N, C-alpha and C positions, 0 to 999 in steps of 0.2 A: 498597504501592508507597512509598517513604518519600524524602522531598525535603528541601533544606537547609530547617532551620525559620526562616532568615529571609525564604525567599519569602513565609513562610506572614506576614508581617508587612506585604506588600504588596496592600493593598487593592483591588478592584478599581473600574477608574475608570467608573462606572455611566453619565455621561452617554453614552459609545460604544453601551451598549443603547438609549438613548432615541433616539441619531442614528440608530441602524440600523434603530428603529422608524419614526422619522419619513421615512426613505429609504423603508421597503416603502410607508407610505401614499401618499408623493407616487407612486410605481411605479403604485398602484394607482389616481391620477387626482385625488389630492386634492393642494389649494392650500397647502403646508404651509410656514411662515413660518419660516424657519432664524435663531433668536438662540442657540443653544447653543453653538456651536463658536466658538474664538477664532480665525478666519480672515474678514477681511473679503471685500467681494466684489469687491475692488481684484484685478486680474491683475497679475504679476511686471511693474513699468515696462518697456518697452519698450528702454531703452536696456543695460539687464542681458540681458536676451532674447538681442538682437543680440548682444552681447559673450558670450554663452554657445554660439551659433550658430556664431560665428568660431571659439571656443577649439575646438570639434570638429570644425570644416572644417580647422583646423590640424593636428590630430593630436594638440590637449592631451588628451591622454586616461591617461598614465603618473599613476604614484607622485608623490606632491611630499614632499617633505620632513613629516617625522612632526607638524612644528609649524605647517607651512601655507608656501605661496609665499612667498618674502620681499617681493615687490612689495606683496602684500596685506597682511602682517605693517607694513608702513611706511606703507600707507595708513590703515588703522586706527590707527597711532599720530597721523597726520595729521590724523585725523579727532578726536581727543581733542584738539590740538592747538588745531585750527582752533575749535572749538565749545564746549570746557570748558575751555580754557587750562591745560591739564595735559602737560607734557613727559613725554612716556612714550618708554621706550626699546622700539622693536619688539623687540627679544629677549624683552619680560616678556609677548607676546602669543604666545598660542597658538590656530592655527585648527581648531575640533573639527566634527566631524557633529553640528552644530544645537550648542541651548545644551546639551540632555540629555549631548552628548557633554563639554561642559566640567564639568556637574555630575558625572558621572561621575570625571573625575578629581581634582577638587576633593573631591569625597568620601573619596575610595580615600587621597589625600594628606594629609587634615587629620582623620580620626576611625577610632577602630576600637571594638573592644569593650572595656566599661566607660567609655567616652567619653560625655559627653553633651552636647545639642546644642540651644541656643536659637532657637523659631523662634514667627511670629505664629500664632494660631489666629482667623482664617481664611488658608490659604494655599495656594499651587498643590500639590496630594497629591504630587506627584513629588518636591518637594523632601524632604519628610518620608520618603519610600522610599527614596532613593539614602541618607540618613544609615542608615535600618535596614538596608539591605545592606551597609553597611559595618559595620554590628555595634554602631553606637553607639544612644542609648538617646535620642529625641528629647522633649524638655521643650514643649509648646505653650503659650503664653501666649495667654489670650483677650484681645483688644484691640475697643475699640469706639471713641464715640465721644469719652471721654474723652483720646485719646491720637490721635486723626486715624486709627482705624485702622489703624494702623503700633505696630510693636516700637520703642519708645523707648529712650533713655537710662536713663530712671528704672526701666521695668521690665525692662530687661537688668540693672541693679545688684541690682533687689528679688528677681529671677527665677536668680541667677547659683551655681552651687555650687561644691562644692570640685573637683566630677569632671567640671564644664563646661569645653569645650574651643575652642566654636567657638558664634559668634551668627550666624544668619541671617536676611537683611531681604530686601524686595521693593519698590522703587520705580523709574516706578509697582508697584502690588502686583495683582496677581491672585488673588482674582475682584474686591477693592473697588474698585481703581483711584486708590487715593489714595496722597500721596507724601508723602517729608520732604525739608524745605526743608536750605538749605546748613549754617546753625546747626546743626541736627536732626543730621544727619547726623556732624558735626565732635564733637557730644557723644557721639553714640553711638559713634564710629571710639576717641574718646578714653576711654571707659566700657572697653572691651574691651579697649584696650592695657593701662591701667591692671591688669587681671585677668590679663595674658600671656594671653591668648587671642587667638585667630583671629575677622576678619571676615568673610563672605562676602555679598555682595550681589549679588542680581540683579537687574540693572537691563535686560530684554529688552523691555521697553516703554518705553525710554529714548527719546527724540523726542517720544513718543506724548503729549504732556501742551496741556492749555489753559488754563489761569490760573497757572500758575507757568512761569518758566524751564527748560527741561530743563537737569539739572544731574547729574554724575557722579561720586560719591566719588573715585575718582581725582584729581582736583584738590585732594583735601582729604587724601591719605592714601598713601604709598608702601606700605603695607604689607597693605593690604585686596586681598582676591580678589575681582573682578569679572566676575560672568557676563554676556555678552550673546549677542544674535541677528542675523541677517539675517531672518529671520521676518517679527518686526512692523510694525517703523517701514519698512524694507525690503523689505518686501511678497514674502518668499522661501520661503514656509514648505516647499513640498514640494523645496527644492533642497538643504535637510538642510545649514546652515553656520551657523556659530555661534564665539565666540572667549572663552577665558577669559585676563585679564590677571590675571598673579602678581606677589608681591614678587619680587624679582631670586634670593633664593635659592633658591625655590623651583621654578625654573625647571628645572634639572637632572633632579631627581625627577621632575617631572611629564613632563619629555620622554619618560624611560625609559616611564613610563606608557603613553602616547601609544604609542610603538612597540610595546608589548606590547598595549593594551586595542583600538587600532581602527586603527594603523597611518600611517592618513593620512584628511583630509578628501577629500571628493570633488573631483576634478582641475580638473572642467569648470564647476564651480561655483565654485570661485575665482578662477577667471577671470573668469567671470560678474561677482561679486560687486565686483571691479575699477571695473567701471562704476557701481556704485554710489553713488559717491562724486564722480564729474563734479557739475557744476553743474547741466547738464541736468537729470540724475535727482532732484538736489535738490529741485529746482522742483516735478517730479512728487510728489516723496516732501511736499514743505510742502503742495501744494494737498489731499491726500490728509490730510492732519493737520487740517486747516482744515475738509474735510468731515465729518470724523468730529465734531469740535468741534460742529456746527450739528446734526449726526442726536443727537447727547448733548441738546443742548440742546431739541430737540423730542421726544425721550421723555422728558426729565424734566417738561418741559410737558405731556404726556398723562398721565403718572404722577400729579401734581401732583392734576389734575382726580380721581383715583383714590382719591387720599388714600395712593398707596404711593411717592410721589419721597423719596429718603434722603433727613433733614435736613441730613444735609454731603454736595454732590455731589461726584463722583471726579474728580480733577483730571488724572489720563491714563488710561493704556491705553483699553478700549473695552469697558466694563462698569459694569453697576451692580448693585450690592450690597443685596435688598433681603428688607424683614422682612415677614413673610407669616403672623405668628404666630395674628391673628384667624383664619385661615382654616384652623385644627388644624394638627398637628404632625408633618407626615409630608411632606416636601418634594417626596420622590418621588413619592409617589401625588400632589399638585398637579398635578407635571409631568405626571405620566402621564396624567390627565385631561385637561390643559389641551391637550395632545398627540390625544386622540381625540376631544373633543370639541370643541376649535377650532381645530385645526392650527397650532397656536402650539408650537413645540420651545424649551424653554429648560432652564436647568441648574438640579439639584437641588445644594441648598446643602450635601448631607451630601456631596458628593462633593472639599469644601474646608474643612472646620470640623467638628473632633473636637469640640467644644462649642456647640452653636446652631445646626445647620447645618439640623437637622429645622424650625426656623423661616425659613429664609432661602432666596432662590433668585439665580441670578447671568442676567442678560439681556444679553446683547452685541449693541451698538449696529453689527452689523457690516453691515447692510443698508440700502436706501435711507429716506429720511425716507417717503416712501410709505406702502412696505410696514410701517416702523414704528409709522406711525399705524395701520393697516389693524389692526396686531399688538393696539395699545392700544384700539380697538375690540372688537376680539374677545376680548381679557381682561377687558372689561368687562362682557361678555355672561356671560362665564363667572363670575365674581364674582359678577353678580348672582344667579346659582343657587347661590351656594354655603351 
């Protein structure tokens, strides 16, 4: 049987098999500490759940417009205005089934066979795979301490080719948790514009920042494509809701794509998301952000004792990207042994990095401080045997 060759360019997400193994150990009675999946242990905020239940009771289960409920698009635009001083026309916002739906629309609009895309390495693997499915070639640019683990303007200028059409970056990033500040984002936008290319910014972890003020590239340029989600800051992972902010001239073709690719985002989830912007919900979300900051600091302190803390702490998201090269060159085997020997589940770096992933792991500080401290103790025992 032969398949579309583009599908062969999509690598498996290895953490999913590790998650399955961790769940199997849990079912067998082992006390597994889950630090592998990007999903904190917080429930969806109560105001959002209540709004979703009310929507179901009121019969709001029919299709919405392909671009989303007008009230939700207005609420998202208002969010940009209130928190990022960005005057956004709601018509530039397309509500999508998760950020993945937004990435699908953007990739299909912006690139095709023969086009090249610049992206940081490491990066979230699905970003690469969406571009590959569109037929584009992805040029991954290794990043590190010298660029703050980000694809900055200098790197974009150095690696841009004649066939490069798109640069994509993420701030805060997955898996490193590092951010670009306003001046750096402005420089990136100007660098891409000078080459008559497109810029796509993944802001899925926007709002989850600890050392820098949250910001959006939308406040700097009307020509940038921005992907965001209700999953991370807003705590709505299973509701499958995100959005794409696009330049005005891109809205019409994106709408046609949405109509044909997924028709519309889930209607009950859209009604529920309206409550995410209320002051009551905002208080809950900010309390959780502060708690994640405390978890980050506790985990950094524990890892510093083991000599594993990163020299540049993450400013956002809820991940640490750790160099484990002193313990061999196989991050997948490292994670498998840690699970089997100490019941701690973390993610191998090979899921995220084309180059150097075998020497790194990602740890998600998505559980409470006591569990994080217990995970560090187990990790210390494990490393002592290496």
